[in-house]
Steps between C-alpha positions, in 0.01 A plus 500: 500500500172309443206653315131481596243498217124506561219518244136514612309392189126564479216591269493858370591766758318833446740754351416764761621267779829382354737783597385504862515119513867512397570755775313293758692185403828688534405640842366175644798296383754749639323516837478123542852429380638766735303354792659163423849650493533468123595819318523488117755717324229592245132426451278577200136433427303492174128499424311404188161380383546146638797499734675668792874432506770557760874447470732549798878480470765441764307300757698283741461124470387482862418724793787589730508332840348730758596551863266688731513589868157541658450667837275318746356562848704583807631206702271608783189500278216253570544146369211545257684785323810285457297206367334724243840627386631145466198400291549796267867415442474121500789475748539347843607683817855367486544647151432856626776744591470724806653851499440770757198319638330457161449184291620509138438243227760456229320375188659377182325418176652324203417678177272314263560444133362785289266272296325400825446865586379583148252211517338684793538856375345463153175330615463773762538768231244329278242458776535861619543679168306832512304490175236777483255233383547125519305179446488134588449222246410134502482355851808679636514784750800686356417852383682644199419764242425224244546123528864424589622215278852421621801643679850481355750511785873437450791557734850459360341332197326232705123481555362596842203279580187611683126517445251782553140382518554241227717725281830319442849633438656422162834545328360617166334804344264545207513753219232691310153354523466478119827577324712299742266200479474530878749210531723490811878531491748415773659782696839495673566871560353843446701540180357179351154596626506845340650386170266200487198726542617737228552209260142406576367853437484637854674823598546480875581865576211748475744778408619297202141445393431875522809589298404250231144635479614860480776442245286288267195727528711803414650317203160396365374857522814651347476261203156651424603861565311502830583564864411291804305676775700371795327410824714377791205362698367304203850373423528361854165327461554336161846383610316306769259343253744340256795267562622549143363842398459567129372850404268513197392813313130502409266733314167650600222684319616863444143621561548437871757780512203740516465396863695693765854353509472429874200276433695301242806464721294407804310233309825361360685508830241392754296251303741355247851576635601659169751779447378797299694626198531854369606677184825685582426761233176616665537368854149353475396139545537278195250225406728226636583326825766271645391185681734259678452131427633213711599297195703550183238426233618337175317762290672787678190576706266592215210292633560620854502864384177453306326337794613772739384767255150350502487502877625861511241604241224357718630692802536825308157457343356499852702811581375673183143417597549658843670801341212558260227444760664709772522804271122500455456613862650820638709504815254740663208264447699216656517676836157372599637144510759600758218549749450125520868419556627502858841656545513398867221414742599789726590745225199466272477437129729586215258780412556654841873461458478683169325787677782518753753496217320789331518711815862404561620557143336841498661593833841364399493676163571828678817349649632356174396785274230313311162612368251396775221429250719276284638318804149443639376370163790258464448378857130454435567278198818322610322190636233475228702253292467243781156421357626442144528162337864559413606561860284207606707282266832673570489650852861616471387753235281702739569868470679448170178406321321790664753729334437345160123520539529865608688579179237312297237726660701806393578602857810714531839324490571644846192326643577176318857498626389561859255208478764276340775574751311554825632170645861600439757448632412135561850368570843645584604507136169632365481845346382780732223734375636848439206687342290701746157346434638147500694572819185628673298188411785258575560664838127492576482129419789411729405740777147360509642149532732599784272727702187288456650178630684673783172675590330162548808354671590259220876550514782275376634258760839337452522365147122511460377786282179386328404847377848586362538801731880484484486528123256792527731675748803460274290635214413814698865546596630459147243738349567772757879470489514472122289814453613683817134575575455656842227299667530450877375154591268619778331734253464219247325282758276795592411529129392136507283551806334797332425280198274291724232765464387295199341265753245772577419601145152657509406352164509135601465260790798284579362194675159428646553180695779325683400186310593661169873535444532609139337748269326835514124519525501733205451876465259668738399855434587732782584867485783660692395673817657696780450201728682269261783748454536510878529122499773515236698760693462302822605182319811665361591640839435169674730319259795694638409449865730295719218292651356191330176567317216317334320637198153352454259540212159356574219396269360857505839633386562683827862529609604432858832564669579295807850491649417235758278243332651193343394352171342210683260738678350634181123454481355284223477685173825696540846454352787646698831605350760511771839647430790539738588854611674714244799583718574136577474400136709795379786416738488130410498569127793740548696236697416239235628726222815563706564126518448464126731795436767331711463185292528700179808688620663182627462349152681808367783445749387776738496476881152443641591652839525839330131475413426447870714802587299721265155355581566564869456871425132439425526603134253327266600646164668209321684722252645710780581190703687347207696822446595507869610136486715564193667802661550314827651202318760719327567691822575188704741361240712812546758511780346815649159336514627182661696691765213739570271198548741373766489841668121503485484163675740613768296818560174303504633249752605780735164675464303179559696429815428851628130480402463203733607724788254774415406761236786637292583869528317697233598788276794567269859454610702811584866597490594498867796685648801274508343238269746279304574593139339175375173582679495856366567369147215249521256765633583718201483211252158384624365855503602534135413151377162442670306777316671409172402134540141597585474736203650252254275223632193721457615567144541122456868542415595197705844463345570860600369436850736204531793718388404755763498225761842386382638835619429382856727198472825677598357704791314195637816283487704771672232553766490135604879478492573808713186578705358315801119518475429403863706783646499571873372853433115460470474801267763363262345152513150629416635717219678203342189283526302774325769508232479125440120527484539765230732271302246218527213729398689636199579153372143381565377755245602264219466154660484310826865394510421273793332264250813467287694175538876460493 
């Protein structure tokens, strides 16, 4: 069947946009072809530096004829309604069909030739293409990522003619801008198009370009006894920069290897798009690099390598300057600069954030088994590298450079590691801190982010998450689960609220005027007093109150607590910090972490409804919650668990129906005279299982608790099969309701089974 070939040829398309552009072209073409009644047997798209290409196989030569019956108004409807229906169908009254007092229109449409449809579809795709950034050029109004030069459009080997804002369709393609002489060649099919491009030094498929880069770069390194430092993200990018990629091995000044390896790799990757190279014998970086050229140079790339080496030397010289200058100033002395950097208008400066982190890291160190003094020191210094020249040049190295500078200052390796890794884990594949001091600081950093922004009601909405709270939440979850640290979420949020006492530090004034939004006023001598200590105690107590509160610090450094005033009512000369009530924030942070845990478990193939079943118990210890979910997951995959769940639902439905009539009978079930064997057996089974389940749950042996519950499966099945709950005898009926309530209560010790799906 006929083939459709489209090439949208333009000036250079940014590499970061190419993959998504190919996906968008695929989606838009499929949607529009399907709407027109044209379904290809296969459709592929390709993206490169100068072209987007689509090839669709198996399209029909024309649309099928369509027959449609459209229902109209009743025959008794007003004349105006009938006239409107006739106008919408283009028919006359005598062409309508009447059935059961209703007018029907029988419409037929002759299918159009596929090239006619394509001539409408492709311009629509071009005009509505969702580029992240686009531009116009010349006098036209068409928006495209870069100037669109021409559109190749063939159907069954024949050109399809149309025009989009002055851009014409053609039946040719052009090769490489330099090596292919940029001369056009005629195209009759996708096969001739692809082979013609390759003859003219253009590899159409990005995957082919990546394989070529990787294979040649590895070969070049192996020939010199070296090893390529592979980087999937960089490989994707350079494959989008070159139509005919040619890797070239270059040399750099070995003296630069004295710099931290991350600095070298970052400069190579981000600024120059080079791959780093290492010595396989030592595992350390070697004084070489691999660059990817877009041409095959006649000298084998010697001139290109030399030119790139000069550029890299200039970049690394700047980095060496920052490295040398930064080490002249200690991290501690850099803290003063943080006072002039606003973290958030409603959360103060970075210096204030550091104070919160100190308090938090010290409090959390008890939970993770870290030295409180070391954790507090690392937290105090963890943001100091933000003021260094190196981090100013390479922001992605924040934290990492702080660790290096800490080692240069002869701080302990434990402190340096905590500073270096306090942002971790950054992504789902990033390493999780596992040393106590590092865990305390990393948890403090993420907890401060979460609690602070929830406390000022800056929460994620939909896909919008400007403060990366979802990433912070996943970081907290991964650290706690990886280390099995017992840290109930409500207590963690309370720790954050207690850290706010830094806002009433007696040694300094926070803000003196509402007109000033950044910076301390500097140290102000003031001795501790009983009055001030009272303020601190009241502040700490007020932070955990349920009512909204306002904390005010006026120009005389007096502290005021007002649970009714709003920030707008503050007198001139005061700054008010208003935080939402602790209990509200704690519950919201807990629910937010539950959602993130569900996402994490779903990615591992777990059922998210089991998280709901466990969270419904009110537990806020993530390690315990995860253990419950794991045990519940295994339990429900077993036949006993699945059948017991069915029994639980049946019991719950009966109890809910009775609860609507009035309170359920209370107390334990008894063995009544003349009771059926199945009822007596279930009374005995519940009496034995319930205390075992409770004891095992208290001991956090959730797998054992599930096994104890499994013993109820047989008695519950027999009870529902042989016993009528709503017996005529009121005493028997009440006893059986109490028995079902006991079954429900015993199962609810481990999870709310009513939340379980399936």
